[in-house]
C-alpha positions in Angstrom: 22.3 -1.3 33.7 20.5 1.7 32.3 19.8 2.2 28.6 21.7 5.4 28.6 24.8 3.5 30.0 24.6 1.1 27.1 24.4 4.0 24.7 27.5 5.5 26.2 29.3 2.2 26.1 28.5 1.9 22.4 30.0 5.3 21.7 33.0 4.7 24.0 33.8 1.3 22.2 33.6 3.1 18.9 36.1 5.7 20.1 38.3 3.0 21.5 38.2 1.1 18.2 39.2 4.2 16.3 42.2 4.7 18.6 43.1 1.0 18.1 42.9 1.4 14.3 45.3 4.3 14.6 47.6 2.1 16.7 47.4 -0.6 14.0 45.7 -3.0 16.5 43.4 -4.6 14.0 42.0 -7.5 16.0 41.2 -5.5 19.0 39.6 -2.7 16.9 37.5 -5.3 15.0 36.4 -6.9 18.3 35.4 -3.5 19.9 33.4 -2.5 16.8 31.3 -5.5 17.2 31.0 -4.9 20.9 29.7 -1.4 20.1 27.0 -2.9 18.0 26.2 -5.4 20.7 25.8 -2.5 23.2 23.6 -0.5 20.8 21.3 -3.5 20.2 21.1 -4.0 24.0 20.1 -0.3 24.4 17.4 -0.9 21.8 16.3 -4.0 23.7 16.2 -2.1 27.0 13.4 0.1 25.5 11.3 -3.1 25.3 11.4 -3.6 29.1 8.5 -2.1 31.0 8.6 -1.1 34.7 6.8 -3.6 37.0 6.6 -6.2 34.2 8.8 -9.3 34.2 9.9 -10.1 30.6 9.7 -13.6 29.2 12.6 -15.8 30.2 13.8 -16.1 26.6 14.0 -12.4 26.2 16.1 -12.1 29.4 18.3 -15.0 28.3 18.8 -13.5 24.8 19.6 -10.1 26.4 22.7 -11.6 28.0 24.0 -13.1 24.7 26.7 -11.8 22.5 24.9 -13.0 19.3 24.1 -10.1 17.0 21.2 -12.0 15.5 19.7 -13.0 18.8 20.0 -9.4 20.1 18.4 -8.1 16.9 15.4 -10.5 17.6 14.7 -8.9 21.0 15.7 -5.3 20.1 12.4 -4.2 18.8 14.1 -2.8 15.6 14.3 -5.9 13.4 11.4 -4.9 11.1 12.8 -1.4 10.7 16.3 -2.8 10.1 15.0 -5.1 7.4 13.3 -2.1 5.8 16.5 -0.1 5.9 18.4 -3.0 4.4 15.9 -3.2 1.6 15.9 0.6 1.0 19.7 1.3 1.1 22.1 -1.1 -0.7 25.1 0.5 1.2 23.4 -0.1 4.5 22.7 -3.7 3.4 26.4 -4.3 2.8 27.3 -2.7 6.1 24.7 -4.8 8.0 26.1 -8.0 6.4 29.6 -7.0 7.5 28.5 -6.3 11.1 26.4 -9.4 11.5 29.4 -11.6 10.6 31.0 -10.5 13.9 31.0 -12.8 16.9 32.4 -12.6 20.4 34.9 -15.3 19.3 36.6 -12.7 17.1 38.5 -11.6 20.2 40.6 -14.8 19.7 41.2 -14.3 16.0 44.7 -13.1 15.5 44.3 -13.0 11.7 42.1 -10.0 11.5 43.7 -7.8 8.7 43.8 -4.1 8.4 41.4 -4.3 5.5 38.8 -6.3 7.5 39.1 -4.0 10.6 38.7 -0.9 8.4 35.8 -2.4 6.6 34.1 -3.1 9.9 34.8 0.4 11.1 33.2 1.8 8.0 30.2 -0.6 8.3 29.7 0.6 11.9 30.5 4.3 11.7 29.7 5.5 8.2 27.8 8.8 8.7 25.2 7.9 6.0 24.8 4.1 6.0 26.6 2.9 9.1 24.9 0.4 11.4 25.6 2.3 14.6 24.6 5.5 12.9 21.2 3.9 12.1 20.9 2.3 15.6 21.3 5.7 17.2 18.0 6.7 15.6 16.3 3.6 17.2 17.6 3.5 20.7 
C-alpha cells in the first residue's frame, strides 16, 4: 500500500466518522476516528521505509498492528509529537484522548455521544487536533 493511499484512507475515515456522528452512530464514529489516526501513523511510518532496504522484522510486525503506541514508535514522529504535547496543553489533552483508542472499541456498544464527540474534536480540531498535526508529518 502506498503512503498516499494511507493518507487518503485517514481522510476518508474522518469523513465517514463525521457522517456517523450526524447519524448518531456513536460507537462506529468513535471506532473510525481511531482508525483514521492508525492510518495516519502508518502513513508516517511508510516514510521510514527505503527502497531496496528490508526493514527490521520488529518494524514490519509493528506496522501491521492496531496499537496506537506501537505505531507511534515506528512512525518517526514520536519525538516531534512529544515536543508538541509539551508545547500545547490542548494538543496534550487531545493526544491522551486519541491514545486511549483501541481496535477493540469496535465491540464497545457503550460509547456515548459525549465520548464520540470528544474523540472527533481530539482528532479533527483545526488548531490542536491529532490528525491535523499528523498531516504536517506524513
